N, C-alpha and C positions, 0 to 999 in steps of 0.2 A: 504493500500500500504506500502511496505517496503521502508525505507529511503535508499538513495544511499550511500554506504560506502565511507568514505573519504579516501584520499591517506594516511593520517596519520594513519589510522586504519590498513591498509594492507601492505603498502610498506616497512617500515623499519625493519620488523621482519625477513624476509629471503631475502637477496639481490639477490639470484639466482632465486627467483620467480618474479623478476622485470617485465619481459615481460609477465608472466602469469597474474600479477596484472593489467598491462595496457590492456591486452586483455579482462580480466573480466570487467574492468570499461568501455571499449569501447562497449562491447556487452550489458551491463546493460543500458548504456545511450541510445543505439539504441533501445532497447526493450521499454524503457520508452517513447521515442518519438513516436514509433509505437502505444503504448497503448494510449498516449495522443491524437493522431490523430484519433484513433477509437472512443474514448469517445467524442471528439469534433464533429465528423461526426454524431454520434448517437444523440447528443443533438441538432444539427442543423436540423436533419431529423424530430425530434419530434415537433419543434417549427416552 
């Protein structure tokens, strides 16, 4: 799994990309939650 990029890595480089950065972080976090739910469901189904 790829680590979630921190705000320090993405935000201060280009101020006009502030909203793009926030959008990217929001989508990445949502995708991670969805992935975690799928893994948890799979593990629960096996045991």
